[in-house]
GUKEVO-811801 format. One record per residue: residue in three letters; x, y, z of N, C-alpha, C, CB in turn. Coordinates in steps of 0.1 Angstrom, whole numbers, plus 5000, padded with zeros to 4 digits. Last residue first. Glycine has a CB too. Layout:
REM GUKEVO-811801
ALAXYZXYZXYZXYZ;...
REM end
This chain:
REM GUKEVO-811801
THR533942156122532542106123532441966117531642196116;ARG536342276118536142216131534742156133536442306142;GLY536442426095537442316097537342246110538842376096;TRP535142716110535542646097536642546100535942746086;ALA533742866130534142726132534442646119533142646140;CYS533143126128532143036121532642886122531943066107;TRP535143276139533843296144532843196139533343436141;ARG537643196128537543246142536143246147538043396142;ARG537243106103537943016112537743066127539342996109;GLY535943326091535343186091535943096101535443126078;VAL537643536095536343546101535743406102535443636094;TRP539843446080540043476095538643476102540743606097;GLU538843416054539343296061539443326076540743266056;THR538143686050537143586050537543456057536643546036;GLY540643806050539643846060538543746061539043976057;GLY541843686028542443666041541443706052543643756043;TRP540143776008540343636010540843606024541243575999;VAL540444056010539143996012539243846015538144016001;VAL543144076002542644126016541344066019542644276016;GLY542943975976543743905986543343946001545243935984;TRP541344175964540844035965541643955976540943965952;VAL543144385965541844395972541244255974540844485964;VAL545144285948545444315962544144325970546144455962;VAL543744255924544244135931544644165946545544085924;GLU543144515918542044425922542544295928541244395909;VAL545744605912545044665923543844575928544544805920;GLY546144445889547044425901546344485913548344495898;ALA544244535871544144395876545044375888544544305865;GLU545244795867543944775874543744635879542744815864;LEU547544725854547644795867546344785874547944945865;LEU546444615831547244535839547444595853548644515833;LEU545044835820544244715824545144625834543844635812;CYS547244995815546245035824545444925829545345145818;LEU548544835795549244855808548244905819550344955806;GLY546544855775546844725781547644745794547744645771;VAL546845135770545545085775545744945781544445075764;LYS549345135759549145205771547845155778549045355769;GLY548844985735549844945745549645005759551244975740;VAL546945135722546645005726547644955737546644905714;ILE548445365717547345375725546945235731546145435718;GLN550445275700550845325713549645335722551445465711;GLY548845195678549645095685550145145699550945065677;TRP547745435671546845335677547645225684545945275666;GLY550145555660549445615672548445515678548645735667;VAL550745385639551645395650550945455663552845485646;ARG548545415622548845285628549745295640549445195617;GLY546545715629547545635622547745505629548845705621;GLU544945925637545845865647546945785640545045775657;ASP543245995616544446075618545346015628544046215622;LYS541045825619541945795609543245875610541345835595;ILE539645945640540145805642541245775632539045705641;SER539046185629539946185641540446045643539146235653;ARG537346105608538646165605539546165617538346305600;LEU535146005622535945915614537345965611535145865602;LEU534346245634534646135643535546035635533446065648;ARG533746415612534746455622535246335630534346565631;GLY531646265601532846285594533946325603532546395583;ALA529646265622530246135617531546155610529246055609;LEU529146535624529646465635530346335631528546435645;GLY530146705593529246665603529946595614528146585597;SER531946755573531946855584530946815595531546985578;GLY532046585552532946555562532846655574534346555557;ARG530146685533529946555539530846525551530246445528;GLY529647035541529946925533529746795540531346935528;ASP528747225559528947265545529147145536530147355543;GLY526147095581527447155578527547185563528547075582;GLY524646855599524746915586526046965583523647025585;GLY524446775625524746675615524946725601523746565615;MET523746995640525146935642525446835631525146865655;GLU521247085636522247155628523647085630522447295632;SER519546955653519246945639520347005630517947025636;SER520547005678520746865673520446865658519846775681;THR522047325676521147235681521347095675519647285679;THR525047515684524047455675523147365682524847385664;GLY527047665694525747685700524647625691525447835701;ARG529647635686528747705677527347725682528647625664;SER530947535709531547635701530647715692532647565693;GLN529147355722529647465729530247575720530747425739;ALA528647165702527547235707528047365715526747145717;MET531247075697530547145686529347225691530047035676;SER531846955722532647075717531947145706534047025712;PHE529846755722529846855732530646975728530346805745;ALA530646595700529346655700529246765710528246545703;LEU533346525707533046605695531746675696533146515683;LEU532846375731533646495731533446585719535146455731;VAL531146165721530646265732531546385732530746195746;SER532846045703531646105698531146205709530645995695;ARG534845945720535246055710533946115705536045995699;HIS533345755734533945865741534345985731535245815748;LEU532345585714531445655723532145775729530945565734;LEU534745475702533745555694532845635703532845455686;ILE535845355725536545455717535645545709537645395708;GLU533845165732534245275741534945385734535045225753;LEU534044995710532845075712533045185722531644985717;PRO536644885715536344965702535045045704536144865691;ILE536344765742537244885739536944955726538744835739;LEU534944545748534144665746535044785743533344695758;VAL536744345754535944325742535244465738534844225745;ILE537944445777538744425765537944415753539644295767;LYS535744435795536444565791537244555779537244615803;PHE535244165796534244255790534844385786533044275800;VAL537544075810537244025796536244115789536743885796;VAL537144205834538344235826538144195811539644165832;THR534844075843534844225841536044265832534944295854;LYS535643815846534543845837534543995833533243805842;ILE537443845867537943795854536943825843538143635855;ARG535743945887536844025883537343975869538044025893;ASP534043725891533443855886534643945881532743925898;GLY535843525901535043505888534543635882533943405890;LEU536543655925537543625914536943605901538443495918;LEU534143655938534843785935535843765924535443845947;ASP533743385941532743465934533443595929531543485942;ALA535843305958535743255944534843335936535243105945;PRO535343465981536543485973536443425959537743415980;LEU532643355988532843495984534143515977532843585996;THR532043115998532243115983532543265979531043065976;SER531643166025532643076021532943076006532242936025;LEU529443346025530743386030531843296025530743396045;ARG527343206015527843326007529143366012526843436009;THR527942846016527442976021527943096013527642996036;THR528842596011528242676000527542796005527242585992;ARG531642396018530542486023530042576012531042566035;PHE532242076006532442216004531242286011532442245989;THR533041786006532541866018532842006016533241806031;PRO531841565981532741675985532141755997533041765973;SER531141225991530641355985531641465990529241385990;PRO532440915981532341025991531941155984533641045998;ARG530340665968531440755966531240865976531440815952;LYS529440365984529140495980530340585978528040555989;LYS529740025975530240135983529840265976531740125984;PRO527239775978528039865969528439985977527239905957;ARG527739526004526939635997527839715988526239716008;SER528839185998528939316004528139425997530439366004;ARG528738955985527938965996528039106003528238856006;SER528838855952529338955961528338975973529539095954;ARG529338525941528438635943529038735954527038585948;ASN530938315939531238425930530338545932531238385916;GLN529938115955531238175959531638295950532238065958;LEU527538055943527438125955528838185958527038035966;PRO527538105907527738025919527738115931529137945918;GLN524838255888526238255893526438165905526638405896;ALA522938165860523038175875524438165879522238065882;SER523038115833523138255838523238275853521938335833;PRO522537845830523937895829524138035833524437875815;ASP520637655853520637775844522037825843519637885849;THR521637305854521037435859521137545849521737475872;SER523137105843521637105841520937235846521036985848;ARG525637155852525337155837523837165835525937035830;HIS525537105879525737245874525437255859527237285877;ARG525236835879524136915884524337055879524136915899;ASP527736745870526536715862525336805866526136575863;ARG529236835892529536895879528336865869530736835872;GLN528236665912528036815913528236885900528936865924;LEU529036415903527636445904527336595904527036375916;PRO531836445906531236425893529736455892531436275889;GLY532136515935532536595924531936575911534036585923;PRO529136465956530536435951530836515939530736285949;LEU527136735970527336605963528836585960526436605950;PRO526536876001527236885988527436745983528536955990;ILE523236846015524736816016525336816003524836676022;LEU521137136012521436996010522936976012521036945996;GLN520037356038520637336025520937186024521937416024;HIS519137486062518137426052518737406039516937526052;THR520937546081520837646070519837596060522137666064;ALA520737326099520537466104520237566093521737516112;GLU521337116082520037116089519737266094519937026101;SER523937176074522837166064521437176070523037036056;ILE525137156100525137286092524037286082526537306085;GLU524836896107524236996115524137136108524937016128;HIS526336776086524936746087524236856095524636606092;PRO528936876093528336916080526836886080528936846068;THR529036986128529236886117528636936104528836746121;ALA530337266146529237186141529637096129528137276137;GLY532137436159532437296158531337206153532937246171;LEU531837706158531337636170531537486169529837666171;SER532737766133533537806145533137746157533537956146;ILE530637666118531937596117532837636129532637636104;LEU528637856125528437716129529837636128527437646119;LEU529738086114529538076128529337936133528238156132;ASP529838026087531038046094530938036109531638186090;GLU527137996082527937876080529337906088528237846066;THR526238256084525738156094526638036094524338116092;THR529038486078527738416075527438316086527838346061;ILE530438796079530438666086529038606083530738676101;THR531938956052530738946060530738806066529438966052;THR533939016034534338996048533138976057535139106053;PRO534638926001533638966011534138926025532238906008;PRO537639045986536738935989535838976001537538805993;SER537539355967538139265977537139155981538539345990;ALA538139555940537239465946538039375955536439385936;PRO539739875946539639745940538739645948541039675938;PRO537740175950538740085954538639945947538740065969;ASP536940405924536540305933537640215937535340225927;ARG538440725924538240595918537840495928539540545911;TYR538241065919538040955929537740835921536840995939;SER538441245899539641205905539541085915540341325912;LYS535741285892536541205883537941165889536841285871;ILE534941435915534341305912535141225903532941325906;PHE536641665913536641575925536041445922535841645936;SER535841765888537241715890537341635902538141835891;THR533241835894533441735884534841675885533241775870;HIS533442055910533041925916533241815907531541935920;SER536442245904535042215901534742075908534742205886;TRP539042315905538142405911536642375909538442545906;GLY541342195894540742135906539742225913541842095915;LEU542542265871542842345882542242295895542342495881;HIS541342095853542742075856543242165867543542115843;TYR538642185855539042045858540442025861538641945847;LEU538742445846538442415860538742275864536942445862;LEU539542395819540342475828540042445842540142625825;PHE537342245810538742195809539642265818539242205794;ASP535242415814535242295821536642235821534242185815;ARG535942625795535742645810535942525818534442715813;ALA535842485771537142545776537042575791537442675768;THR533142415771534142315770535542365775534342255756;VAL531942675770531742585782532742475782530342515781;PHE532842765746533242835758533042745770532442965759;PRO531642585728533042585729533542655742533642665717;LYS528842635735529442505737530942515738528942405727;THR527442865728528342875740529042745743527542915752;PHE525942785707526942885704527942895716526343025703;SER524142615718525042565708526242655706524342525695;THR522842805735523542685741524542625731522542575745;ILE521642965716522643025725523442915731522043105736;LEU519842785705520842845697521942905705520142955688;PRO518142715727519142615722520142675713518342515714;ASN517942955754517742925740518642825735517843055732;ILE517242855787518242905777517842865763519642865781;ARG515442725803515042855798516042905788514842945809;SER516842505813515842475803515342605797514642405810;ILE518542625831519142565819518042545808519742425823;ALA516742705851517542805843518142745831518542865852;ALA515942455859514942535853515642645845514042595864;MET518242355871517842295859516742375852517242155862;ASP520842485886519442525884518942465871519342685884;ILE522842315907522542335893521142365892522942205884;GLU525142415933523842365928523642395914522742435937;SER527342525944527342385943526042325938527742315956;LYS527942825926528242745938528142595936527342795950;VAL527543015907526542905907526742825920526742815895;PRO529443205905528443225915527443115916527743355913;THR532543015901531343085896530343105907530743025883;ILE534342845913534742985909533643065904535842975899;ILE533242605916533342685928533642835924534342625937;ALA530842495891532242535895532242615907532942595884;PRO528942225880529042355887530442375893527942355899;SER528642075851529542075862529642205869531042035858;SER527142115828526742015838527542005850526641875831;SER526442445816527442335819526842245830528742395824;SER524842655814524642545805525542435807524642595791;HIS525542855832524442765836524242655826523242855836;GLU527842995822527842945836526742845839527643065846;VAL527043055796528242975799528242915813529543055796;ALA524843215802524643095795525842995797524343115780;TYR526143435814525143355821524843225815523743435822;ALA527643525793528343475805527343395813528943585813;LEU525543605776526543505771527243445783527543555761;ASP524443815791523643695788524543575783522643725777;HIS526643985790526243925803525343805801525444035811;LEU526644045763527843975769527443915783528944075771;LEU524244175761524444045754525643975759524644075739;CYS524744405776523644305781523844175774522244365778;THR526644525760527044485774526044375779527044605784;THR525144585738526244485737526644435750527444555730;THR523444775749522844645743523944545742522244665730;HIS525244975755524444915766523944775761523345005771;TYR526145045729527145005740526344925751527845125746;ILE523845135718524545015712525444955722525245055699;LEU523245355734522345245734522945115728521045285725;TYR525545505728525345465742524345345742524845575750;LEU525145565701526345475705526145425719527645555703;SER522945725704522845605697523945505700522845625681;LEU524045945719522945865724522745735717521645945723;PRO526146045701526445985715525245905720526646105724;SER525945925667525746025677525945965691524246075675;LEU526245735647527445765654527245885664528545805645;ILE523645725636524145605642525345635651524645505631;THR523345985626522445945636523045825644521145905631;ASP525345995606525446095618524546045629525046235614;LEU524345805589525645785596525745875608526745805586;LEU521945925581521845795589523145775596521545685579;ARG522946145568522146165580522046035588520746215575;SER524346025547525146105557524246125570525546235551;SER522245905534523245815539524045895550524145765528;LEU520746125525520146045535521245955541519045955528;SER522746435522522146315517521646225529523146235509;VAL521746765534522746655531521946535527523646625544;THR519546925541520446965529521446855525521147095532;SER518246865564517646805551518546845539516246855549;SER520546775590519646865583519246805570520247005581;GLY520946565619521346625607520246705600521646505597;ALA520646445644519846395633520246455620518346435636;ALA522446365670522646445658521846395646524146455654;PHE522046385702521446315691521446395678519946275695;GLY523246545721523546405721522946325710523246345733;TRP522346805724523546785716523946635714524646865722;HIS519846775738520046875727521146845718520147005733;TYR520146575757519146555748519246655736517746565754;PRO522146675775522546585764521446555754523146465769;SER521547025782521146885784521646795772519546865784;ALA521947285781523047205783522747055784523847255796;SER519347395779520247395767521447315769520647545764;SER516647215793517847285795518747285782518647235807;TRP514547045790514347175784515647265786513247245791;PRO515246805802515246805788515146945782514146725782;PHE517646815828516346845824516246855809515746975831;PHE520346795834519546665832518146695828519646585845;ARG521447035840521746975827520946845824523146955825;THR520947085866520047145856520247085842520347295856;TYR522546985886521646895880520646955870520846825890;SER525847035894524647105890523747005882524947225881;PRO527346865923527246905909525846965905527446775900;VAL528946965950527646925947527446965932526546985956;LEU531647045945531346935955529946885954531546995969;ARG531847055909531847115922531647005932530647215923;ASP533647055878532946985889532947065902533646845892;GLU533147155846533747185858532947125870533747335860;VAL533646935819532646995827533347025841531346915829;ALA535846805809535146895800534046975807534446825788;ARG537246605821537446745826536846845816538946765827;PHE536546345815537446415806537746555809536846405792;GLN534746285836535946215835537046285826535746075831;CYS532646455828533346485841534646405841532546445853;LEU531846325805532346465804533146505817531246565802;ILE530846085816531946085807532646225805531546035793;SER528746185831529846125838531046115829529445985843;THR527046275811527646375820528846315827526646435829;LEU526346025801527146115792527746225800526146175782;THR525045915823526245845818527045945810525845725810;PHE522846095826523746075837525146015832523145985847;PRO521546075801522346195804523246185816521346315807;SER520145825802521445835795522245965798521245815781;PHE517645775812518745805822520145815815518745705833;LEU516245725789515745825798516845875807514545775805;LEU517645505778517645635771517145755780516745635758;GLN516945315796518345355795518445485788519045245788;ILE514145305791514645345804516045385804514445235815;GLY514145215764513645345768514045395781512145335767;LEU515244965768516045065760515445205763515945025745;TYR513144845783514444855789515344955781515144715788;GLY511044865764510944935777512344945783510044855786;SER511944695743511744845741511644925754510444865733;ALA511944455757513244505752513044655749513644435739;LYS509144435762510144435773511444495769510344285778;LEU507944445737507644555747508744555758506244535752;PHE508944195728509344315721509144445730508544335708;GLU507744025746509144035746509644155739509743905739;ILE505044065738505444105752506944115753504944005762;THR505143965713504844105714505244155728503344135712;GLN505543695719506543765711506343915712506543725697;PHE503143635732504443635740505543705732504843485742;CYS501343665711501243755722502543755730500043715731;LEU502143455694502243595689502243695701501143625679;LYS501543245710502943265706503143405702503343165695;LYS498743265712499643285724501043315721499543155733;GLN498143215685497843345691498643375704496343365694;ARG498942945683499543045675499343195680499043035660;PRO497242825702498742825704499442935696499242685701;ARG494343035711495042935703496542935705494642945688;LEU493343105744493743145730494343025723494743265731;ARG492243195771491843085762492043125748490343035765;ALA494643305795493643335785493443215776494043455776;ARG496843255811495443205815494443225805495143285828;ARG498843375796498943225799497543175804499943205810;VAL498143635796498143565783498143415786499443605775;LYS498443695823497143715817497043635804496843855814;THR501143645827500143575835498843575828500043625849;ARG502243845811502543705808501543615815503943665812;LEU501344075824500944045810501143895807501644135800;TRP502744055848501244055848500744025834500744195852;THR505444075839504943945846503443945846505443945861;ILE505444335829505644215820505244085826507244205817;ALA504944475853503944485842504144365832504144615834;TYR507144415868505844375873504844375862505444475884;ARG509144535852509144385854507844335859510244355865;LEU508444805853508444735840508344575842509644775832;PRO508844865880507444855875507344785861506945005873;ASP511744825879510844735887509444745883510944785902;THR513145005865512844885858511944795866514144805855;ALA513645215882512645235871512345105864513145335861;PHE515745125897514445145904513345155893514445265913;GLU517745125878517344995884516045005891518444955894;ALA517945395872517545305861517045165867518645275851;LEU518945485896517645525892517145435881517745675886;ILE521445355897520445325908519045365903520845405920;THR522745455874522545315875521445285886523745245879;GLY522845735881522145685869521745535869522845715856;LEU524545715904523145775905522345725893523145925906;LEU526945615893526145535903524745585904526845545917;GLU527645825876527445685871526645605880528845625869;MET527846045893526846045882526545905877527346135871;GLU529945955909528645975915527545985905528646105923;LEU532045945890531645825897530245835903532545775908;GLY533146175879532046105873531445985879532446075859;ALA535946115897535546195886534346125878536646235876;THR537146055922535846015919535246095908534946035931;VAL539746165922539546025925538245975921539845995940;TYR539146435915540146355907539946205909541546395910;HIS537546515935536946505921537846425912536646645915;TYR539346515956538146435956537546415943537146495966;LYS541146705946541646565948540446475949542446555961;TRP539646935947540046885934540546735935541046975927;THR539446955975538246935967538546885953537447075965;TRP542046995982541346875987540146845979541046886001;SER544047115954543347125967542646995970542347245966;SER547146985940545847045939545247055953544946955930;SER549546845938549646995939548247065939550447045927;ARG548946575936549546625948549446775949550946585949;PHE547946555910547046515921547646585934546946365923;SER550046625894548846695893547946675905548046665880;LEU551846425901552146565904550946645903553246615894;TRP550446195892550746215906551046355910551846115910;GLU550546245864549246235871549446255886548546105868;LEU553246225860552546355857551246355864552446375842;HIS553645955866554346055874553646195872555846065870;LEU552145825846551745815860552445915869552145675866;ILE553745905824552345945825551845935840551445855816;ARG556145775830556145925829554645975830556745975816;MET555345515828555745565841555745715841557045505845;PHE554945495800553845485809554145535823553345335810;PRO556545745779556545615787555345615797557845585794;VAL554745915752555645915764555545775771555446035773;SER552645885735553945865730555045865741554345965720;CYS550145945745550645805746551945785741549645715740;ASP548846205760549846175750550446045753551046285751;VAL545346215764546646185770547646145759546546075781;LEU543046225749543346335757544746325764542246355767;GLY542046015733543146095728543446215736542746135714;ALA540345835744539745945737540746045731538946025747;GLN542045645755541245605744540645725736540145505748;MET542945805777543945765766543145715754544745645771;ARG540645825791541245955785542245915775541846035797;ARG540345565799539345625789539845755783538045645797;ARG542445535816542445455804541445515794541945305808;LEU541745715836543045735829542945655816544245705837;VAL539445585846539345715840540545745831539145825851;ASP540645355857539745345846539545475838538345295851;ILE542145465877542845395866541945385854543345255871;TRP540145575893541045665886541845595875541945725897;TRP538845335902538145425893539045525886537045505900;THR539845165920540245145906539645245896539945005901;VAL538745245944540245235943540645235928540745115950;VAL535945245940536645375943538145365941536345405958;ALA535544975934535145075924535845205927533645095924;ASN536444855958537044825945536744925935536644685940;VAL534544945976535944985978536744955965536644895989;PHE532144835965532344975967533745015968531545025979;GLU532744555967532444615954532644775954531044585949;THR533144525995534244505986534044565972534444355984;ILE530544586004531644666008532844655999532044636023;LEU529144365992528844505989529944605992527544545996;TYR530444146004530444165989530144305985529444075983;PHE529944176031531344186026531344206011532044056030;ASP527144136030527644266034529144276029527544276049;GLU527143866021526543966013527044106017524943966013;GLY528343746043529043736030528443846020528843606024;LEU526443786063527843846064528543846051528643776074;ASP524343636053524243786055525543846056523343806067;ASP525543376053525043436040524843586042523643376037;GLU526143346080527243346070526743406057527743206068;ALA523543346091524443456094525643466085525043426109;ALA522543106079521943236076522843356079520543256083;LYS524342926092524342946077523643076073523542826071;VAL523642956118524942986114525043006099525942876118;THR520942866118521243006122522643046117521143016137;ALA521342606110520542696101520742836105519042666103;TRP522742516131523442516118522642606109523542376112;THR520842526152522042616153522742626139523042556163;GLU519042336142518642476144519842576145517742496157;ALA520542106143519942146130519542296131518742066127;SER523642156162522342096159521742156147521442126172;PHE527042116157525942196156524642116155526042296144;VAL530042066172528941986167527642086168528641856175;VAL533442116168532142176172531042096165532142326167;GLU536542016183535441996173534242056178535241846170;PRO539342226191538142136195537142136184537542196208;SER542342226185541242266177540042186181541542256162;GLU543942176209544342276199543142326191545442216189;GLU542641986224543042106231543342216220544242076239;HIS542141776206540941846213541341976219540341746223;GLN544741696200543841756190542641836196543441656180;ASP545441596225546141706220545341776209547441676215;GLN543641376226543541476236544241606232544141426249;LYS544341216205543041286204542941396215541941186206;SER547741266196546741196204545441276203547141186218;LYS549141286164548841346177547741266184548541496176;ARG551241046148549941116149549741176163548741026146;GLU554541086140553541016148552341106149554140986162;THR556041096108555541176120554441096127555141316116;VAL558440866098557040916096556640986109556040796092;GLY560840736101560840876098559440936096561640906086;VAL561140476109561240496094561040646091560140416087;VAL560740506136562040456131562140496117562140306134;GLU558140596138559140686142560540646137559240696158;LEU556840356130556640486122557740586126555340546124;ILE557440186151557940156137557940286129557240046131;GLU556040316171557540306172558140276159557940196182;ASN553440276162553940406163555540406164553340476175;MET553239996164553140056151553740206152551740066146;ALA553439966192554439906183554439966170554339756182;ARG551140096200552440146204553540096196552740116219;ILE549239916188549340056184550640126188548140136190;GLN549739686203549939686188550039826183548839616181;ALA548939766229550339726226550639726211550639586232;ASP546239806224547139926228548539886225546839966242;LYS545539536219545339636209546239766212543939676207;ASN546039426245546739376233546639476221546139236228;ALA544239556260545639576263546439536251546039496275;LYS541839456248542139606248543639626251541239676259;SER542039186254542039226240542339376239540739196233;LEU541839206283543039146276543139186262542938996277;SER539339316288540539386292541739336285540739386307;ASN536539336270537639246273538939316276537839136262;ARG533339446279534739486274535739376279535039626279;PRO529939476270531039406276532339436270530839256275;LYS528239786272528639676264529839606271529139726250;ALA527340026283526839896289527139776280525339906291;THR528640246274527440216267526840076272527640206252;GLU531040256288530040356291528640326285530440486287;ASP531739896294532140036290530940126293532540046276;TYR532439646318531539706308531939856306530039696313;ASP533939336329533939486328533039526317535339536326;GLN533339056350533239116336533139266337531939056329;ARG535638896371534438986370534439056356534539096381;ASP537038676381536738686367535538776365536438546361;SER537238666408538438706401538238726386539538596403;ALA534538606415535238726420536438766412535638706435;GLY533238376408533238486399533838606403531738516396;PRO533738186429534238156416534238276407533538046410;ALA534938346460533838306451534338276437532638396451;SER537838236478536938336472535938276463537738436464;GLY539638056488538338056493537438156488538438076508;GLY541737846467541337976474539937966478541638096465;HIS541537706435542237716448541837846454543737706446;HIS540137476414539937606419540637606433538437646420;GLY540437206407541137306399541037446405540537306385;GLY539236986419540337056426541037156418541236956430;LEU536936886407538236816404539436886410538436816389;PHE534937056414535036926421536236856418533836846417;PHE535437276397535637296412535737156419534437376418;PHE534837176373536237216375536437236390536437356368;GLU532337106366533037006372534437046376533136886364;PRO531437346352530937316366531737216373529537286366;ASP533937526335533237406336532737376350534137286331;VAL533737856325534137766336533337646336534137846349;PHE534738076299533837966303534437886314533337886291;ARG535338416303535938286302534938176307537238276309;GLU533538656284533838596297534338446295532538596306;PHE532638746260534038766263534438706276534338916264;ALA529938696258530838626249532238646252530538676235;SER528438656291528938736280529838656271529738856285;ARG525638436300526938496302527338576289528038376304;GLY523238306302523238446301524538506303522238506311;LEU523138026303523438096315523338246315524738046321;ALA522837976276521737946285521938006298521737796287;LEU525238066265523938136261522838106271523538106247;ARG526837876277527038016280525838096276528238076272;THR525937646264525837656279525937806283526937576286;LEU526637696238525237686241525037706256524637556236;TYR529437686241528737806236527337816240528937816221;PRO530037426251530337546259529537676254531737576259;THR528937286227528337276240528737386250528837136247;ARG530637356206529237386206528637386219528437296196;GLY533837496217532937396211531437446211533037266217;MET536437706209535237686217534237596210534537826220;
REM end
């Protein structure tokens, strides 16, 4: 098409797809027939009022059919038509308000599923955990095979009444849950008080050194308050341990008189062996440290430190992982609040975690690193010069339209380039296309969509914590059994339990002697059986997790339009 036909078409308001007709064509006898000149060349338009060329559309459809035939010949499956895809999985388009409602519903549903799963998982795996603790306390003969132990437990469970079956499955579980709930409610006033004190100190006009001292005092009060609350509700945990070891007779409704400090059966009487003044100071200190209440506080403090370590590992990494409850967001404020010493200590754990998640493909960092920018291609943008050349314009007309000078001859142009700035790039080397953006991962970050990954991360963390805390659990459980048996047999108080006739007759001496009497072979058998219990518990948790995963996928695809938005 030349310049004159193009300008004539623009002047007449014609479409770019319409065939141009020379006005002299009719006078030269080129048109035959009595119809109007525009009747056979009527312009078609699509739904958006844009002109449509029927010939180019037919040509494109023919090319697509030819490509599909070639794909069938070489064995590649032909793509389904859009109509078939619409019938099988219709796409769903949400508005902003609808999407906010769906997201809130998914968060609420995921939280409900999480609570139900945690309760079911605790009930299903509790009897395995109780069996493991009885093995650690020496109440189960670990010299027999593990399947024999399970067979004896099954016979004992089957031959008992329904009430005893209930207590077998939930031995001490209600005491544990009740103590945890009461301690959680008791920490709320402490949190409010700590927040109020920090606000007052922050607003007070004090020197920096005085403010630092006040904040350190508040942190000490906070730690002391938490330990005091745990000590206040520790009888629930110690009673739960006695129920697990069958040392206390269980009823359908347990007796709560032992939780009062003035009761003789209260753990406050036999759980803290202070010792008498007739023994040495070192023996009294050892009896105090190895008493049930002291070991419980040490156990609780170690558990809190492990949780803080896990929190630091999860939040000090720059790559949020799907497997952790962090989901797809990084809390920079949480990272800044972490102690630098803790951050440097957790660096190896963070590196190992990122390495594992990167190679498993479970983190956003692996998605970003796996995506590579496409190779640079020549610019495909149509410029004004290209349009003028396609219209048949001369070089002088192009220079006038683009306000550019006529290109000089070769030698003169080389001299001109030498005189210009060497840092300036030639026009043909400049990129005329916009920088391409990397695609963002399309992960849903609702509570329901991340529930399987969060549960898997929690289960892995729980198993690791149980393995690390096994030595402290052995000391705590054996100390509780010895202290309770000494209090029941002799009717002694806390001031008499640590004394006795000699150094080895106190609580600490008996505890250390019972551990030493097991021997290397005995502890090897106990460790082996404890490992099998952990493996059995992990298998049950995997089954529960698989059911939750399948149910979450079904609910998401059935009711939340996963994969169709």
